[in-house]
NUVOKE-400284 format. One record per residue: residue in one letter; x, z, y of N, C-alpha, C in turn. Coordinates in Angstrom, 2 decimals. Atoms other than C-alpha are relative to their C-alpha. Example, Ala and Ser with C-alpha at 12.3 -4.5 7.8 and 13.67 -1.06 7.14 Angstrom:
BEGIN
residuo;n.c1;n.c3;n.c2;ca.c1;ca.c3;ca.c2;c.c1;c.c3;c.c2
a;0.89;0.00;-1.19;12.30;7.80;-4.50;0.90;0.00;1.20
s;-0.82;-0.06;-1.19;13.67;7.14;-1.06;-0.77;0.73;1.09
REM end
This chain:
BEGIN
residuo;n.c1;n.c3;n.c2;ca.c1;ca.c3;ca.c2;c.c1;c.c3;c.c2
m;0.55;1.29;0.48;22.47;-1.76;39.12;-0.13;0.04;-1.52
k;0.26;-0.02;1.43;20.94;-2.12;35.67;0.79;-1.10;-0.71
l;-0.76;0.98;0.76;23.18;-3.85;33.12;-0.94;-0.95;-0.74
v;0.77;0.98;0.77;21.86;-7.03;31.54;0.55;-0.02;-1.43
e;-0.42;-0.04;1.40;21.99;-6.63;27.77;-0.02;-1.41;-0.60
k;-0.06;1.31;0.65;22.93;-9.61;25.59;-0.27;0.09;-1.50
k;0.16;-0.18;1.43;22.42;-8.11;22.14;-0.79;1.27;-0.26
i;0.77;-1.19;0.35;20.15;-5.60;20.41;0.34;0.43;-1.42
y;0.03;-0.43;1.40;20.01;-3.56;17.23;-1.40;-0.24;-0.53
l;1.29;0.18;0.67;17.23;-4.46;14.81;-0.11;1.00;-1.13
a;0.20;-1.02;1.03;16.00;-1.50;12.78;-1.12;-0.45;-0.93
s;0.99;0.54;0.92;14.16;-3.52;10.16;0.70;-0.79;-1.09
k;-0.53;0.78;1.12;14.87;-4.99;6.73;-0.72;-1.33;-0.17
s;0.84;1.19;0.19;12.30;-7.75;7.18;0.74;-1.29;0.35
p;-0.61;1.30;-0.32;13.80;-11.25;6.89;-0.86;-0.81;0.96
r;0.88;0.74;-0.90;10.76;-12.57;8.74;0.25;0.39;1.45
r;-0.28;-0.43;-1.37;11.54;-10.47;11.81;1.34;-0.56;0.48
r;-1.29;0.60;-0.37;15.13;-11.73;11.77;-0.21;-1.46;0.41
e;0.25;1.41;-0.30;13.89;-15.33;11.69;-0.70;-0.15;1.35
l;0.76;0.10;-1.24;11.47;-14.72;14.56;0.87;0.34;1.22
l;-0.91;-0.30;-1.11;14.12;-13.09;16.77;0.95;-1.17;0.26
r;-0.88;1.16;-0.17;16.44;-16.02;16.12;-0.75;-1.15;0.68
q;0.81;1.07;-0.58;13.59;-18.35;17.08;-0.02;0.07;1.52
i;0.03;-0.15;-1.45;13.56;-16.92;20.62;1.39;0.30;0.57
g;-1.36;-0.09;-0.50;17.33;-16.74;20.88;0.54;1.40;0.23
v;-0.47;-1.38;-0.15;17.80;-12.97;20.53;1.10;0.27;-1.02
d;-1.12;-0.37;0.86;21.18;-11.92;19.15;-0.16;1.46;-0.40
f;0.22;-1.36;0.47;21.03;-8.80;17.02;0.98;0.40;-1.08
e;-0.77;-0.60;1.08;22.90;-6.48;14.72;-0.94;0.90;-0.78
l;0.90;-0.81;0.81;21.11;-4.82;11.81;0.41;1.46;0.02
l;-0.19;-1.45;0.08;20.72;-1.05;11.89;-1.09;0.50;-0.94
l;1.03;-0.22;1.00;18.91;-0.24;8.68;-0.29;1.48;-0.22
l;0.44;-1.36;0.30;16.91;2.93;8.15;-0.21;0.13;-1.50
r;0.17;-0.26;1.43;16.69;4.54;4.72;-1.48;0.10;-0.34
n;1.40;-0.03;0.44;13.39;3.93;2.89;-0.26;0.99;-1.11
d;0.17;-0.91;1.13;14.02;6.16;-0.12;1.31;0.74;-0.25
g;-1.20;-0.77;0.31;16.70;8.16;-1.91;-0.32;1.48;-0.15
p;0.21;-1.43;0.25;17.16;11.87;-2.66;-0.60;0.75;1.19
r;0.50;-0.69;-1.19;16.44;12.88;0.92;-1.27;-0.63;0.56
g;1.21;0.65;-0.47;13.47;10.56;1.26;0.29;-0.96;1.13
p;-0.18;0.99;-1.07;12.91;7.98;4.02;0.41;0.66;1.32
d;-0.34;-0.50;-1.33;14.37;8.40;7.49;-1.26;0.21;0.84
v;1.28;-0.11;-0.72;10.88;7.81;8.90;-1.12;-0.20;-1.02
s;1.09;0.09;0.96;7.79;8.49;6.79;-1.05;-1.00;0.48
e;1.09;0.92;-0.31;5.14;5.78;6.65;-1.33;0.51;-0.55
e;1.25;-0.61;0.46;2.52;8.16;5.30;-1.00;0.07;1.15
v;1.06;-0.09;-1.01;-0.80;8.11;7.15;-0.42;1.46;0.15
n;0.45;-1.36;-0.25;-1.70;11.41;8.79;-1.50;0.12;-0.21
a;1.43;-0.24;0.23;-5.07;12.95;8.01;-0.80;-0.39;1.24
g;0.88;0.40;-1.10;-7.75;11.32;10.14;0.60;-0.99;0.98
e;-0.68;0.91;-0.92;-5.29;8.90;11.74;-0.60;-1.40;-0.04
e;0.55;1.34;-0.10;-6.78;5.63;12.97;1.11;-1.04;-0.12
p;-1.03;1.03;0.18;-4.96;2.35;12.19;0.83;-0.28;1.25
l;-0.73;0.31;-1.24;-4.05;1.68;15.84;0.99;1.10;0.35
a;-0.90;-1.12;-0.27;-2.58;5.14;16.33;1.12;0.05;-1.03
y;-0.99;-0.06;1.08;-0.81;4.98;12.97;1.13;-1.00;0.21
v;-1.03;1.03;-0.08;1.01;1.69;13.47;0.89;0.20;1.23
g;-0.80;-0.26;-1.20;2.11;2.59;17.00;0.93;1.18;-0.18
r;-0.84;-1.20;0.24;3.38;6.01;15.94;1.19;-0.33;-0.89
v;-1.08;0.29;0.93;5.41;4.69;13.02;1.07;-0.88;0.65
a;-0.97;0.87;-0.66;7.03;1.91;15.06;0.83;0.78;1.01
q;-0.74;-0.77;-1.00;7.94;4.31;17.87;0.95;1.01;-0.64
e;-0.87;-0.96;0.69;9.31;6.91;15.44;1.22;-0.69;-0.59
k;-1.14;0.75;0.52;11.51;4.25;13.83;1.00;-0.32;1.11
a;-0.89;0.32;-1.12;12.89;3.17;17.21;0.71;1.24;0.50
d;-0.59;-1.25;-0.50;13.47;6.76;18.31;1.07;0.52;-0.96
f;-0.97;-0.46;0.99;15.22;7.67;15.05;1.25;-0.87;0.05
a;-1.14;0.92;-0.05;17.42;4.57;15.27;0.84;0.25;1.25
w;-0.75;-0.29;-1.24;18.37;5.38;18.88;0.82;1.27;-0.16
d;-0.73;-1.24;0.27;19.35;8.89;17.83;1.20;-0.28;-0.91
m;-1.08;0.38;0.91;21.44;7.36;15.01;1.14;-0.69;0.76
i;-1.00;0.71;-0.80;23.21;5.07;17.48;0.88;0.99;0.76
q;-0.76;-0.98;-0.78;24.21;8.05;19.61;0.88;0.87;-0.89
k;-0.78;-0.85;0.90;25.32;10.20;16.69;1.20;-0.73;-0.58
r;-1.11;0.78;0.56;27.47;7.40;15.29;0.93;-0.53;1.09
r;-0.79;0.45;-1.15;28.83;6.67;18.77;0.19;-1.52;0.00
l;0.00;1.46;-0.04;27.92;3.02;18.49;-0.15;-0.48;1.44
i;0.23;0.59;-1.33;27.82;0.67;21.47;-1.48;0.16;0.34
l;1.38;-0.24;-0.40;24.68;1.54;23.40;-0.69;-1.30;0.38
r;0.81;1.19;-0.24;22.31;-1.39;23.13;-1.45;0.34;-0.31
p;1.40;-0.24;0.37;18.50;-1.55;22.96;-0.19;-0.14;-1.50
v;0.33;0.12;1.41;17.11;-0.98;19.50;-1.49;-0.34;-0.14
l;1.38;0.44;0.22;13.95;-2.69;18.24;-0.42;0.37;-1.42
a;0.61;-0.29;1.30;11.73;-1.47;15.42;-1.43;-0.49;0.05
a;1.38;0.49;0.05;8.33;-2.64;14.26;-0.68;0.49;-1.27
d;0.77;-0.35;1.18;5.56;-1.81;11.86;-1.27;-0.83;-0.01
t;1.19;0.82;0.15;2.71;-3.92;10.52;-0.94;0.65;-1.00
t;0.98;-0.49;0.96;-0.48;-2.77;8.89;-1.21;-0.93;0.00
v;1.23;0.79;0.17;-3.59;-4.50;7.60;-1.14;0.99;-0.16
t;1.14;-0.92;0.08;-6.96;-2.87;8.03;-1.31;-0.77;-0.13
i;1.35;0.56;0.15;-10.51;-3.65;6.96;-0.96;1.16;-0.16
d;0.99;-1.09;0.00;-13.54;-1.44;7.56;0.65;1.35;0.31
g;-0.67;-1.24;-0.38;-11.19;1.14;9.09;1.00;0.52;-1.00
e;-0.94;-0.43;1.04;-9.14;1.42;5.90;1.35;-0.68;0.20
i;-1.35;0.55;-0.10;-5.37;0.96;6.11;0.46;-0.46;-1.37
l;-0.52;0.55;1.24;-3.99;-1.32;3.41;1.51;-0.10;0.11
g;-1.45;0.01;-0.04;-0.32;-0.62;2.82;0.58;-1.05;-0.94
k;-0.63;0.92;0.93;2.11;-2.36;0.50;-0.40;0.37;-1.43
p;0.43;-0.33;1.37;0.72;-2.59;-3.05;1.18;0.35;-0.90
a;-1.08;-0.46;0.88;2.80;-0.76;-5.65;0.00;-0.74;-1.33
n;0.09;0.65;1.30;1.59;-2.80;-8.62;-1.07;-1.09;0.04
v;0.95;1.10;0.08;-0.61;-5.68;-9.78;-1.42;0.47;0.28
r;1.36;-0.50;-0.20;-3.75;-3.56;-9.84;-0.30;0.22;1.48
e;0.22;-0.24;-1.42;-3.34;-2.46;-6.22;-0.06;-1.31;0.79
a;0.02;1.29;-0.69;-2.54;-6.01;-5.07;-1.31;-0.74;-0.26
t;1.26;0.65;0.35;-5.57;-7.36;-6.92;-1.17;0.63;0.75
d;1.07;-0.70;-0.72;-7.85;-4.71;-5.40;-0.02;-0.38;1.48
m;-0.08;0.35;-1.42;-6.60;-5.52;-1.90;-0.53;-1.40;0.26
l;0.45;1.37;-0.21;-7.19;-9.23;-2.27;-1.51;-0.15;-0.22
h;1.46;-0.01;0.17;-10.71;-8.60;-3.57;-0.68;0.50;1.28
k;0.58;-0.53;-1.25;-11.40;-6.56;-0.41;0.07;-1.02;1.12
l;-0.20;0.95;-1.09;-10.06;-9.32;1.84;-0.75;-1.31;-0.23
s;0.62;1.27;0.35;-11.77;-12.20;0.01;-1.30;-0.25;0.76
g;1.22;0.42;-0.69;-14.36;-14.02;2.13;-0.34;0.81;1.23
r;0.29;-0.88;-1.13;-14.05;-11.55;5.00;1.09;-0.08;1.06
t;-0.96;-0.09;-1.10;-12.30;-10.98;8.32;0.61;1.39;0.03
h;-0.70;-1.28;-0.13;-9.66;-8.26;8.55;0.91;-0.06;1.22
q;-0.88;-0.07;-1.15;-7.26;-7.12;11.24;1.44;0.25;-0.46
v;-1.42;-0.25;0.20;-3.47;-7.30;11.25;0.54;0.60;1.29
l;-0.53;-0.71;-1.15;-1.86;-4.79;13.60;1.53;0.07;-0.13
t;-1.45;-0.14;-0.02;1.82;-5.09;14.48;0.41;0.67;1.29
s;-0.51;-0.72;-1.15;3.43;-2.59;16.78;1.50;-0.20;0.09
v;-1.42;0.19;-0.28;6.82;-3.29;18.34;0.44;1.12;0.94
a;-0.53;-1.07;-0.83;8.89;-0.44;19.77;1.45;-0.29;0.35
v;-1.37;0.19;-0.48;12.07;-0.64;21.84;0.46;1.29;0.67
h;-0.58;-1.19;-0.62;14.34;2.24;22.82;1.40;-0.37;0.49
s;-1.33;0.23;-0.57;17.34;1.97;25.13;0.37;1.22;0.84
a;-0.48;-1.15;-0.77;19.30;4.23;27.46;-0.99;0.44;1.08
d;0.91;-0.36;-1.09;16.67;4.06;30.19;-1.42;-0.55;-0.20
f;1.34;0.50;0.27;13.57;2.70;28.47;-0.42;0.35;-1.42
s;0.57;-0.21;1.33;11.32;3.61;25.57;-1.49;-0.31;0.07
g;1.42;0.33;0.01;7.96;2.09;24.75;-0.37;-0.89;-1.15
h;0.47;0.89;1.06;5.83;0.15;22.33;-1.27;-0.72;0.42
i;1.21;0.80;-0.21;3.12;-2.51;22.32;-0.55;-0.36;-1.37
t;0.64;0.38;1.26;0.62;-3.20;19.55;-0.85;-1.25;0.21
q;0.76;1.25;-0.05;-0.79;-6.67;18.96;-0.96;-0.03;-1.20
i;1.03;0.02;1.05;-4.02;-7.12;16.96;-0.51;-1.43;-0.17
s;0.53;1.33;0.32;-5.06;-10.34;15.23;-1.10;0.12;-1.05
d;1.05;0.09;1.02;-8.19;-11.21;13.26;0.35;-1.14;-0.96
v;-0.30;1.01;1.03;-7.64;-13.08;10.00;-1.19;-0.06;-0.96
r;1.10;0.18;0.95;-10.43;-14.52;7.88;0.49;-0.75;-1.22
f;-0.30;0.65;1.28;-9.85;-15.32;4.21;-1.23;-0.74;-0.48
g;1.07;0.63;0.73;-11.94;-17.83;2.36;-0.31;0.81;-1.25
k;0.36;-0.69;1.25;-13.66;-16.72;-0.81;1.02;-0.34;-1.08
l;-1.04;0.21;1.00;-10.95;-16.24;-3.43;-0.57;0.07;-1.41
t;0.42;-0.05;1.40;-11.47;-17.00;-7.09;0.88;1.00;-0.76
e;-0.80;-0.91;0.82;-10.27;-14.68;-9.83;1.32;-0.65;-0.40
a;-1.22;0.72;0.39;-7.77;-17.35;-10.88;1.02;-0.01;1.13
e;-0.89;0.01;-1.16;-6.33;-17.58;-7.36;0.67;1.35;0.19
i;-0.53;-1.36;-0.16;-5.93;-13.81;-7.13;1.02;0.31;-1.09
k;-0.90;-0.28;1.13;-4.36;-13.56;-10.58;1.32;-0.76;0.14
t;-1.20;0.82;-0.15;-1.93;-16.41;-9.92;0.90;0.53;1.12
y;-0.78;-0.51;-1.12;-0.87;-14.99;-6.56;0.66;1.33;-0.34
c;-0.54;-1.32;0.34;-0.39;-11.47;-7.90;1.08;-0.06;-1.08
a;-1.07;0.18;0.99;1.85;-12.85;-10.65;1.32;-0.41;0.65
t;-1.23;0.30;-0.73;4.37;-13.87;-7.95;0.57;1.30;0.58
t;-0.60;-1.19;-0.64;6.67;-11.50;-6.07;-0.53;0.22;1.41
e;0.37;-0.04;-1.41;4.98;-12.17;-2.74;-0.80;1.23;0.46
p;0.86;-1.06;-0.56;2.36;-9.38;-2.50;0.67;1.35;0.20
y;-0.41;-1.38;0.22;4.57;-6.39;-3.16;0.90;0.62;1.07
d;-0.75;-0.59;-1.11;6.63;-5.96;0.02;-0.69;-0.25;1.33
k;0.73;0.36;-1.21;3.89;-6.79;2.48;-1.28;0.81;0.14
a;1.24;-0.72;-0.27;1.12;-4.78;4.10;-1.20;-0.88;-0.33
g;1.19;0.75;0.36;-2.25;-5.84;2.74;0.18;-0.89;-1.21
g;-0.25;0.77;1.21;-0.60;-7.55;-0.21;0.16;-1.49;0.19
y;-0.20;1.44;-0.20;0.04;-10.92;1.41;0.86;-0.24;1.23
g;-0.73;0.45;-1.18;2.23;-12.81;3.87;-0.50;-1.38;0.38
i;0.60;1.27;-0.43;0.78;-15.63;5.94;1.01;-1.15;-0.03
q;-1.02;1.03;0.00;4.11;-17.47;5.90;0.30;-0.52;-1.41
g;-0.24;0.41;1.38;4.00;-17.83;2.09;-1.21;-0.68;-0.61
l;1.10;0.63;0.73;1.54;-18.95;-0.55;-1.38;0.41;0.50
a;1.30;-0.50;-0.48;-1.22;-16.83;0.98;-0.53;-0.79;1.18
a;0.52;0.88;-1.05;-1.46;-19.37;3.79;-1.17;-0.83;-0.52
l;1.10;0.75;0.61;-3.76;-21.17;1.36;-1.32;0.76;0.07
f;1.21;-0.83;-0.01;-6.23;-18.28;1.63;-0.63;0.08;1.40
v;0.41;-0.29;-1.38;-6.48;-18.24;5.44;-0.90;-1.09;0.55
e;1.00;0.93;-0.54;-9.61;-19.88;6.81;0.09;-0.09;1.51
h;-0.01;-0.03;-1.47;-9.21;-18.81;10.44;0.81;1.20;0.48
i;-0.65;-1.14;-0.66;-7.00;-16.66;12.66;-0.32;-0.01;1.48
e;0.17;-0.15;-1.44;-7.54;-15.35;16.15;0.99;1.07;0.45
g;-1.02;-0.95;-0.42;-4.53;-13.76;17.79;1.37;-0.64;-0.01
s;-1.40;0.43;-0.02;-0.80;-14.13;17.24;0.49;-0.31;-1.41
h;-0.52;0.37;1.31;0.60;-16.06;14.28;1.29;0.77;-0.30
s;-1.24;-0.74;0.21;4.01;-14.42;14.77;-0.28;1.49;-0.20
g;0.39;-1.40;0.21;2.28;-11.04;15.00;-0.46;0.25;-1.41
i;0.45;-0.12;1.39;0.65;-11.60;11.63;1.21;-0.04;-0.94
m;-1.23;0.06;0.80;4.12;-12.44;10.27;0.81;1.30;0.11
g;-0.70;-1.27;-0.12;5.41;-9.11;11.57;0.73;0.26;1.30
l;-0.66;-0.21;-1.29;6.74;-9.60;15.11;-0.63;-0.90;1.06
p;0.64;0.82;-1.03;4.49;-10.79;17.95;1.00;-0.32;1.11
l;-1.12;0.37;-0.86;6.94;-12.74;20.07;-0.28;0.20;1.49
y;0.30;-0.20;-1.43;5.15;-12.58;23.42;0.19;1.46;0.38
e;-0.11;-1.44;-0.29;4.87;-8.79;23.30;1.44;0.50;-0.17
t;-1.39;-0.38;0.22;8.39;-8.45;21.91;0.86;-0.36;1.21
a;-0.77;0.43;-1.18;9.82;-10.44;24.82;-0.28;0.90;1.20
q;0.34;-0.90;-1.10;7.95;-8.22;27.30;0.81;1.29;-0.08
l;-0.71;-1.26;0.18;9.50;-5.07;25.85;1.50;-0.17;0.20
l;-1.44;0.20;-0.10;13.00;-6.49;25.58;0.43;-0.24;1.44
r;-0.32;0.18;-1.41;12.95;-7.63;29.20;-0.02;1.34;0.74
q;0.07;-1.31;-0.62;11.87;-4.13;30.24;1.23;0.86;-0.36
a;-1.18;-0.77;0.44;14.84;-2.76;28.26;1.30;-0.62;0.52
g;-1.20;0.57;-0.62;17.24;-5.02;30.19;0.56;-1.22;-0.66
l;-0.54;1.17;0.70;17.62;-7.99;27.85;-0.36;-1.25;0.79
k;0.24;1.27;-0.70;18.01;-11.39;29.49;-0.53;-1.02;-0.99
l;0.63;1.01;0.86;15.65;-13.92;27.89;-0.32;-1.23;0.84
p;0.34;1.24;-0.74;14.85;-17.55;28.83;-1.29;0.17;0.82
REM end
């Protein structure tokens, strides 16, 4: 008989993902992967040559979950499902990562201004008897942004830890003219798809 899990590990530093898991009543313990340091990141977020956005985001999320599961076993932690996720923004087939500076953030917002782009969030779960991922895709249309709006936004801290240089849950909500898809997915964790995976991994949800 399959055990019913009551708690998971979350392999993500995102405060937004923590908030969204709490929203659906999922209890979790953080299991943080290394992003930098002398040995580099535990899981590289570099895009492979010729890699399409859909393949990229799914691969990175699954690699994070797999690495975290291996870590759990090596550390001899309690065996619980581990959840990882990755979000990317794409327009015209180009992947927009996290901007490193004001210039990159400004360039990204110019590309998104007045146009529709896609936000892809892949969620991966790995447990003792399950491993899989689901990717949710949403369309987001920005209104036409003025130079003043872009400059003011890029002067805040908001663009620099988010794919595409913006977060819909912050000031950039003012830019969004229309969305089609999952609001929670655009934030970084599509809750419907997340619940599907967690149930498959043995977690009891409402």
